[in-house]
N, C-alpha and C positions, 0 to 999 in steps of 0.2 A: 535495598540497604539491609533488612533483616536479614536477607540470604547472605549478604557477603559477612557478617557478622557470626552468623553459624558456621559458615564455612573456614572462619579464623578461629574459631573454638576448636573446630576439628583438626586444625593444625597445629595449637599449643597441646592438644589430647594426643595427639599422634607424635609430636616432638618428645613429649612426656614419656611417653613408653618407649621410643627407641632408645632415649637417653638412658632409663632405666636397664634397657638387653644389652647396651653396647659398656655400660658400667659394670654389670653382673659379668659378661662376657670376658673382660679386660678382667677381673678379679679372680676368675677362674681359668687365666690362661697362664702361659710363663713371663708374663711381664706383672703379673701381680703385687711385687714387692716396689716397681717402677712408681714414685707419685703421679708424675709428670703425666703419666702415661693417662689419668684418669680426666684431667681438665681437657687434654688433648683430644681423650675419644668423645668427651660429650660434645666439644665442638664440632664435632663429624655429623651430627645429628640435630641436635640443640636449635642450631639457626633456622630448623625448618619452619617453628612457629611463625617465623615473619616472612615465609617464602612469599605471601603474596602482596605483600608491601614490599618488599625491595627484594625483588627475585635476583637479581644481579649480585648485590652486595652478599646474599645468603650463600651463593654459589661460591663468591670470591672467599668468603671465610671458611667454608667446609672445604674448600680444595687447598688451601691454605693449613689448615689443621691437618688434614691428613698428608701434606708433603713435608712439614713439619714432624708428624709422629714417624714418617718413615725416615728422615733424616736423623731423626733420633735411633736409630737402629731398634727400633720394635719389631716384636714378632711378623704381624701382619695388619694389615688396614681394617680397624674395627668395625665387625658386620657387614664385612664384604664392602663397605662403601655405598651401602644403602642410602645414605644421606646426599651422597653425589648426584644418584642416580635420580633422586626426587626432583633435587634443585634443577639438574639438566632439563628434566620434564617442564617444570616450571616455567622457566628462564625462554624454551622453545615456545611455549603455551603464551606468553605473557609480551616479551618482546620481538622487537623483527629480527629475521633470520640473520641478517652481518652480525649482530651481538649473540647468538645463539653460537653462530661459528667462533665468534673469537674462544668462548668460554668452553667450548667443545676441545680447542687445540690447548688451552691451559690444561684442563681435563688430562689431556694425553700427556701432559709435559710431568704432571702428578702420578702418571701410572709409569714414568719414564724414570722417574726419582724412586717409586715403590720398588720398581723392577730389580734394581742393583744392590739395595740396600735390606736391612733387617736379617734377623738371623739365618732364614732358607729364603734365598732370591727367587724370584719369580720364573719359570718355566714359561716357554714362546706361547707354549696353549693357555696358559694363566692368562698374560697378557691379552691374546689374541679375543678371550674370551672377555674379560674387563673391558677392552675396547667395544666390543659388538653389543654389549649391555649399554654402555653410556648412549651410544649410536643407535640404540632400539628407543633410549629412554627420549631423544632427539628427534627422532622421527614419529613416534607416539605425540609428542607433545608439538610438533609442527602439525600432525593430522588435526590434534585438536582445536589449534588455534585457526586452520582453515576451516573446520568444521563450525567452531563457534562466527565465525565473520559470513559462512555462507548463511548460518541462520539469521544473524542480524540482518542480513540484506534480504531473507524473505520478510522478514517481519517490518521492515523499511516497505517492501514492494506489498505486503498484506493492506498495512496502514494508508499508503496512497490508494490504494483501490477503494479502501472503505472512503476516502474522502470524495474520489471521483464519485463514487456512488450518492454521494451526500448531495454533491452539485447536479449530481443527474434528477435525484429527487427534487430536489429544491427548483428543478428548472421545469419538472412535470407539472408541482404544484403550482406552478405561476401559470404555465399554461392553461391547467385546468381551471384555476380561479378565477383569471382575467376575462377568459372567454365567458363562462356560463355566468360570472356577475354581471358582466354586460349586458349579457341578455336577459337575466333576471331583473337589471334596471331598468332596461327598454319597455319591457311589459310591464312591469310594474307602473312605471309612468304613464303610459298608454293606458291600463284599467283605473288608475287615478284619473284621468281625465274627461274617459268617457262612461263611468260608472252610471252616471246617470243618465246619458242623453242616448246609450249605446249599451246594453245590458248582455247581449249575444258576444258583442267584440270584448267587453271587460271581461265575461267569462272565459272566456278564448284566451286571452290574454293571462290570465289568472292560470289556468291550465297549465300553458306553457311554461309559466313561473314554478309551478308545482314539478313539473317532469323533468325542466333543467335543473332544479334543487334537488332532487333524486338524483340526479344523473351522475351531479357535481361529487356527490356525496360519496357514490357509489366511485368514481374512481380516485378519490382523494383515501377512499378505504384501501382500494387495492395499492396503491402507493406504498401506505404507511404500513400493510403488511409486510412490505418488505423486508422492514425493520426487524419485523418478529416471527420470520418464517423459518417455521418447524421443518425436521426433516420429512421427507414423502408428502408433502403438500405442494401443491400445484397456482401456481397465481392464474389471474384471468390473462387472456392474451392481452396483448399490447394491441390500442387501435393503429389501424392505417390506411390506405389509400381505398380499401376496400369499406371502411365507415365517411369516407367524401360526402357522398350523397347525404347520409344521414345530416352532418354536420352541416352540409348548405341547407338542406330543410328548415334546422333549428335557427340558422340565421336568416333565411327569408321570413319565418315565423316571428323575428324579432324586427321585423320592417325593412330588411334590407336587400334590393336586390338582388340576386348573384347568377350570372349563368356561368356555365361548363363546358368546355370544348377541350376533347381528349383527341389526340392525334396518335398515328403508330398504333403498335399492337399491345392493347393493355394484357398485361400478365402478371404473376406473382411475383412478389419481391422481395430480397431479405430483408429480413425482420429490422433490421438498424436503420436502411435507408428508409424504407416503407413506414417507419414510425416518425423520423425526422422530416420526410415530406409531408406527411400529417398534422404536425406541431406547427411546422410554418404556415399552412394551410390555415390552421386554427386561429395562428398567433396574427396574421395578417387580417384575417375577416373579425378578430377583435378589434385590433386597431382601426379599422375603417368602421366598424359599430363606434367605436369612442370617439373618433377624431377627423373623420370625412364629412359630417354632416349628410345634407340630402345627396345619394350618390349612389350609382350602380357600381357593383362589382363584378369583374370578369376572369375567372380561373381558367387559364391554359396551361393543359397537361399533356405534355410531349412525351410518348415512349421511346427516346431512340434504342437503338442496338446494343448501346455499351453505357449512354448518358438517359438520365430521367431528370427534365426540366420542368422546372414547376415556376409558373409565374402568376402572381396576383396583381390586379388593376384595379383601381379605382379611378373613378372621374371626380371626386369631391374637392373641397375648397381646400387651399395649399395653406391650411393653418392647423394650431394644435402643436406638443409637445413632439410627437414623431415626426412631423415636418420640420421641424426645426434642427433635431438631433437623429438623425440615423445612428447615433451609436447608443440610445437608450436601452434602457435595460433589457427590453423585450425584443429589440433588435439585435443587440450585440449576443444575445442569449441564441436566437437564432443562428447567427453566423458562427457562433461557435460550436453549435449542436452540428451544421454543415461541414465544419472543419473536420469535426471527428470522424466524418464520414468520409473524408476526400473530398468533398463539396466545396461549392464556391457560392457565397449569399451576396447579391446585391440590393440596398435599397434604396430608395431617395425620389424625389419629383419626376413624372413621368414627362417625357419629352411635349405628350399632348394635353397635360395638365394632368393635376390628379395625382396619385402615388402608386410606386410598381414595385413588388418584392420580385426577386427573380432567384431561384435558387437550381442549382445544375450539381447532379449527384451521379458519380458513378455507380454503375447497378449494371449486376448480370443476373440470368433466372435463377430464382429461389430454387433449392434443391431438396 
């Protein structure tokens, strides 16, 4: 808003300067004794002060003043019609092309009127030069309008990218916090239960709590650093399936038996699908810790030629929020993450009991 006001102040100052110069030109010319020439000459530039608020009306008033000036038989267009050029540029910048075209034709009519009137008739070269000047103002205004529209599109695209990044960070934080807090909660419960009867087990559980909390803090710090990353700094690498064994060991340490079966030729994957598969496994293990009760989990990882299939199944009880609503926040987040990389995720009760999460991701070898 402040920028608009400043530009309007500049327009007023410009109109004042042009009006002063135009009046001075008339006073020094052959029409100095014709008093109607002064207000008409002023009207050919003074409306520039309102060009941004009413560009069409501004150009119409200027064109009418120029036509009347010519019809009165005065010597020439005051200030070479600079007001008309500025008005044409403004209309082309702020209004649709069809409106600019109509006003361009109107300005041609003004030139036609002026070419055969006045004390000195215009030559063809003068008319052509005036037409090219007005056409140039139109083209320049049209280019400026397109540049402004492109800038707005880029700004909208950047805003959408920021919003998408915030959503991604929110999902990452959900995955990190949910998994690590589930492990911490279970281990803290174990330590509290056996602290008097089994000190070594309690000590091991407390150690797991410390290690898990430090890892959670490190991952959260890495995610939050994205928001204030300075130029030249590097982020820690995102986790992927290479860290699956560590994730499984941590889950086993929380008391949930986990088996991993890998088929196909294990190979490095592109960062996006690699992270997606890891997060799906992490979220699925977290759900099993929270809702499956006494259960065992099996992770099947199949490296196909063009598709990676990750299946996480447990044989736990069919109870808890995730059993009732496959569209709960965590599962919905996994599904959206898979769709982001062109994959498909299904989640629901398994045929043999328990719960199953299956994600299929199109992949190729990382380059």
